[in-house]
C-alpha positions in Angstrom: 0.0 0.0 0.0 1.4 3.4 -1.0 1.4 6.5 1.2 -1.7 8.0 -0.5 -3.8 4.9 0.0 -2.7 4.6 3.7 -3.7 8.3 4.3 -7.1 7.7 2.7 -8.0 4.7 4.8 -10.9 5.2 7.2 -11.1 3.6 10.7 -12.4 0.4 9.3 -9.9 0.4 6.4 -12.4 1.0 3.7 -11.9 3.1 0.6 -14.1 3.4 -2.5 -11.8 0.8 -4.1 -12.3 -1.6 -1.2 -16.1 -1.1 -1.1 -16.6 -1.4 -4.8 -19.2 0.3 -7.0 -22.1 -1.9 -5.8 -21.2 -1.4 -2.2 -20.9 2.4 -2.7 -24.2 2.7 -4.4 -25.9 0.6 -1.7 -24.5 2.8 1.1 -25.4 6.0 -0.8 -29.0 5.0 -1.6 -29.6 3.9 2.0 -29.0 7.5 3.1 -31.9 8.6 0.9 -34.4 5.9 1.9 -36.5 8.2 4.2 -36.9 11.1 1.8 -40.4 11.9 0.5 -41.4 10.0 -2.7 -44.5 11.9 -3.7 -44.6 12.0 -7.5 -41.8 9.5 -7.9 -43.2 6.7 -10.1 -39.8 4.9 -10.5 -37.0 5.7 -8.1 -33.3 4.9 -7.9 -32.2 1.4 -9.1 -33.4 1.3 -12.7 -31.8 2.9 -15.8 -33.7 6.2 -15.1 -36.2 7.6 -12.7 -39.8 8.4 -13.7 -41.3 11.5 -12.1 -44.9 12.6 -12.4 -45.3 16.2 -13.6 -48.3 18.1 -12.3 -47.8 21.4 -14.2 -46.8 20.1 -17.6 -43.5 22.0 -17.4 -40.3 21.2 -15.6 -37.7 23.5 -14.1 -34.1 22.1 -14.3 -30.8 23.4 -13.0 -27.4 21.9 -12.2 -24.4 22.8 -10.1 -20.9 21.2 -9.8 -18.5 21.6 -6.9 -14.9 20.6 -7.0 -12.5 19.9 -4.1 -9.9 22.7 -3.5 -12.0 25.0 -5.7 -15.4 25.1 -4.0 -14.4 23.6 -0.6 -11.3 22.5 1.3 -11.3 19.3 3.3 -9.5 21.0 6.2 -12.4 23.5 6.5 -15.5 21.5 5.4 -16.8 18.1 6.2 -18.4 15.8 3.6 -21.8 16.6 5.2 -21.1 20.3 4.7 -20.4 19.7 1.0 -23.7 17.8 0.5 -25.8 20.5 2.2 -24.1 23.3 0.2 -24.5 21.7 -3.2 -28.2 20.9 -2.6 -28.9 24.4 -1.3 -27.3 26.2 -4.3 -29.4 24.1 -6.7 -32.7 24.5 -4.9 -32.0 28.3 -4.5 -31.9 28.5 -8.3 -35.3 26.9 -8.5 -36.6 29.3 -5.8 -35.4 32.2 -7.9 -37.8 31.3 -10.6 -40.7 31.0 -8.2 -40.3 27.2 -8.1 -39.9 24.3 -5.7 -37.8 21.1 -6.1 -39.4 17.8 -7.1 -36.3 15.7 -7.4 -32.5 15.6 -7.3 -29.9 13.7 -9.4 -26.5 13.3 -7.8 -23.2 12.4 -9.4 -19.9 11.8 -7.6 -16.5 11.4 -9.3 -13.6 10.6 -7.0 -10.4 8.6 -6.8 -10.5 5.0 -5.7 -8.6 6.0 -2.6 -11.3 8.2 -1.3 -12.5 7.0 2.1 -16.0 5.4 2.1 -16.8 7.5 5.2 -16.5 10.6 3.1 -18.9 9.3 0.5 -21.3 8.3 3.3 -21.0 11.7 4.9 -21.7 13.4 1.5 -24.9 11.4 1.2 -25.9 12.3 4.7 -25.5 16.0 4.0 -27.5 15.7 0.7 -30.2 13.8 2.6 -30.3 16.4 5.3 -30.8 19.3 2.9 -33.2 17.4 0.6 -35.2 16.4 3.6 -35.5 19.9 4.9 -36.9 20.9 1.5 -39.0 17.9 1.1 -37.3 16.8 -2.1 -36.5 13.2 -3.1 -33.2 12.0 -4.6 -34.1 10.2 -7.8 -30.7 8.6 -8.7 -27.4 9.7 -10.2 -24.0 8.4 -11.2 -20.6 7.5 -9.8 -17.3 7.6 -11.6 -13.6 7.4 -10.8 -10.9 10.1 -11.4 -7.4 9.4 -12.4 -6.0 12.0 -10.0 -7.0 13.1 -6.5 -9.8 15.3 -7.8 -13.2 15.0 -6.2 -16.3 16.4 -7.9 -19.9 16.4 -6.9 -22.7 17.5 -9.3 -26.3 17.8 -8.5 -29.1 18.4 -11.0 -32.4 19.7 -9.5 -35.7 19.3 -11.1 -38.7 21.3 -10.1 -41.9 23.0 -11.0 -43.6 26.4 -10.3 -45.0 26.6 -6.8 -48.8 26.7 -6.3 -50.1 30.1 -7.1 -47.2 31.0 -9.4 -48.4 31.1 -13.0 -45.2 32.2 -14.8 -41.5 31.8 -13.9 -39.8 35.0 -12.7 -37.0 35.8 -15.1 -34.0 38.0 -14.6 -35.0 40.4 -17.4 -38.4 41.5 -16.1 -37.1 44.6 -14.2 -38.4 48.0 -15.3 -37.5 51.6 -14.4 -39.2 52.5 -11.1 -39.1 48.9 -9.7 -37.8 48.5 -6.1 -34.8 46.2 -5.5 -34.9 44.0 -2.4 -33.2 40.9 -0.8 -34.8 38.1 1.1 -32.3 38.0 4.0 -28.8 38.9 5.2 -25.9 39.3 2.8 -22.1 38.7 3.2 -22.3 35.8 5.7 -20.7 33.2 3.5 -17.9 35.6 2.4 -17.4 36.6 6.0 -17.1 33.0 7.0 -14.6 32.4 4.3 -12.6 35.4 5.5 -12.6 34.0 9.0 -11.4 30.6 7.7 -8.6 32.3 5.7 -7.6 34.1 8.9 -7.3 30.9 10.8 -10.6 31.0 12.8 -11.8 27.5 12.0 -14.0 27.1 15.1 -15.2 30.6 15.9 -14.5 32.6 19.0 -18.2 33.4 19.7 -21.7 32.7 18.5 -21.5 35.3 15.7 -18.4 33.8 14.2 -19.8 30.3 14.5 -22.9 31.4 12.6 -20.8 32.9 9.8 -18.6 29.9 9.5 -21.6 27.6 9.4 -23.2 29.7 6.6 -20.1 29.4 4.5 -19.7 25.7 5.1 -23.4 24.7 4.9 -25.7 27.5 3.8 -29.4 27.1 4.7 -31.9 29.7 3.4 -35.6 30.1 3.3 -36.4 28.7 -0.1 -40.1 29.4 0.3 -39.3 33.1 -0.2 -39.0 32.5 -4.0 -42.6 31.5 -4.4 -43.6 34.2 -1.9 -41.8 36.8 -4.0 -43.4 35.5 -7.2 -46.9 35.6 -5.8 -46.2 39.1 -4.6 -45.5 40.2 -8.1 -41.7 40.1 -8.4 -40.7 41.3 -11.8 -37.2 39.8 -11.8 -35.3 37.5 -9.5 -31.9 35.8 -9.0 -30.2 34.0 -6.1 -27.1 35.7 -4.8 -24.5 33.0 -5.6 -21.7 35.2 -7.0 -22.1 38.4 -5.0 -24.6 41.3 -4.8 -22.8 43.5 -7.4 -22.2 40.7 -9.9 -25.7 39.2 -9.6 -27.6 42.5 -9.6 -25.5 43.5 -12.6 -26.9 40.4 -14.4 -30.4 41.5 -13.5 -29.8 45.1 -14.7 -28.3 44.0 -18.0 -31.0 41.5 -18.7 -33.7 44.2 -18.1 -31.8 47.1 -19.7 -31.9 49.3 -16.5 -29.5 50.7 -14.0 -29.9 49.5 -10.4 -29.1 52.3 -7.9 -28.1 50.9 -4.5 -28.8 52.6 -1.2 -25.7 53.0 0.9 -27.7 53.2 4.1 -29.3 49.8 3.5 -26.0 48.2 2.6 -24.3 49.6 5.7 -27.1 48.2 7.9 -26.6 44.8 6.4 -22.8 45.2 6.9 -23.3 46.1 10.6 -24.6 42.5 11.1 -21.1 41.2 10.3 -19.3 43.5 12.8 -17.3 42.9 15.0 -16.4 39.6 13.4 -15.2 41.7 10.5 -14.1 45.4 10.5 -16.7 47.7 9.0 -14.9 48.1 5.7 -14.4 44.4 5.3 -18.1 43.8 6.2 -19.3 46.2 3.5 -17.0 44.6 1.0 -18.5 41.2 1.8 -22.1 42.5 1.5 -21.2 43.8 -2.0 -19.0 41.0 -3.3 -19.4 37.9 -1.0 -20.7 34.9 -2.9 -22.4 31.7 -2.0 -25.1 33.5 0.0 -28.1 32.1 -1.8 -30.5 34.6 -0.5 -32.9 35.8 -3.2 -32.6 39.2 -4.9 -35.7 40.5 -6.6 -37.3 43.6 -8.0 -40.9 44.6 -7.3 -43.2 47.2 -9.0 -43.5 49.2 -5.7 -42.3 49.2 -2.1 -45.7 48.1 -1.0 -45.3 44.8 -2.9 -42.0 43.8 -1.1 -42.8 40.8 1.1 -42.4 41.1 4.9 -38.9 40.4 6.1 -37.2 41.5 2.9 -34.8 44.4 2.9 -35.1 47.1 0.2 -31.7 47.8 -1.3 -32.4 50.4 -4.0 -34.3 51.2 -7.2 -34.2 50.6 -10.9 -33.9 53.7 -13.2 -33.7 54.1 -16.9 -30.3 53.3 -18.4 -30.0 56.2 -20.7 -28.5 59.7 -20.8 -26.5 60.6 -17.7 -27.2 57.2 -16.1 -25.1 55.4 -18.8 -25.5 51.8 -19.9 -27.2 49.2 -17.8 -25.4 48.2 -14.6 -25.2 48.9 -10.9 -24.4 52.3 -9.2 -23.6 53.3 -5.7 -23.0 57.0 -4.6 -23.2 58.0 -8.3 -20.4 55.7 -9.4 -20.8 52.6 -11.6 -19.7 49.4 -9.8 -17.7 47.0 -12.0 -18.9 43.4 -11.5 -15.4 42.1 -12.5 -13.8 43.6 -9.4 -15.9 41.6 -6.9 -17.8 38.4 -6.6 -16.9 35.0 -7.8 -15.7 34.0 -11.3 -14.9 30.3 -11.8 -12.1 31.1 -14.3 -11.1 34.6 -13.2 -10.7 34.0 -9.4 
C-alpha cells in the first residue's frame, strides 16, 4: 500500500476501491431511503427515474462543486459539501418561483477516497433534501485518475402553487424596487474568517458565519412568496450582490441604484467579526449567500422580512449603460464576486 492509500483509509480500512461500486451505491442509496417520494413513479435502481409532472412544465438546473476550488477538506466536512450543493441548486429553482421535485447526484472521486467521506456526503445531501421535502431520484458515480473529487447535483422542479409564470432576470423595469430576502455577506465573512485561521469561531456570531459558509441554509419558500407578490425579476445571490444585480440590470436594460444606508445596515450585522470596511465589502461581493434578490413594482409589494436595497432607473442619458451604481459611481462586477475562471 502506498502513502496516499494509507492516508485515505478510514477507521475500518475501507476506501471506494475496497467497497466497490455496488457497495458504494448501496450505502449512498440507503441515506436517501427516508426522503419523500410523492410524484416518484420509478425511483433509484433502474436505468432512469420516472417522475410525475403536475404542471406540464419542468424547471431544471445543475451545479458542480470541486474539491480545492469550492471547498477544502481542512475546512469543510463531507456533510457540509452535501448541504451546500443541494442548497445552491434549490435556490436556483426558488429564484424562478419554483420548488424542487427531485435531485440527481453524481460523484467522481479517486478509488482511494474513504468510504466514510462518501457516506458523509450522502448524509448531507439527505439532510438538505429532507429539509426541502425533495427526493433523490438517482445519479451516477465515476472514478478520477488524480485526487480530484467532484460532486454534481441536478435539481428538477416546478412552479409553486399560485405561481403562473416563472420569474426571469430580465423583467425589471424603471421604477421597480430592488430587495433581498435575507442577510448578505455571511458566507464571504465565514470564508474570510477561515482564511484568517478561525476554523472554530470565538463566539456565536463567528460560528454562525462559519456555518453559513460551510453549509448555507436559506428560506427557499421566499422564492414562491416573491413570485406571488408580483416580483418582476429575481436571482439568487451566488456570485455576490454586485455581480448578480448587474446580471439583472443588464437583462432588463436598466440601472440599479443601490442605497448605501441599506448596505451599511446589512454590513453592521457582520461586525465585530469583520471590521466595518471588510463587512461592507462582503455585502457587496461575497458569494455563495443564496438569499434571493428580486425587483418589485412598488415598495408596498415587497414581502415582509425582505430588505429594500435600491431602485431601478432608466439606463440612458446621464445614467449610462445598464449596470449597478452606488453613490453616483458605476460598480464594476469584474472587481468583486466569484468568477470560476477569473478568481
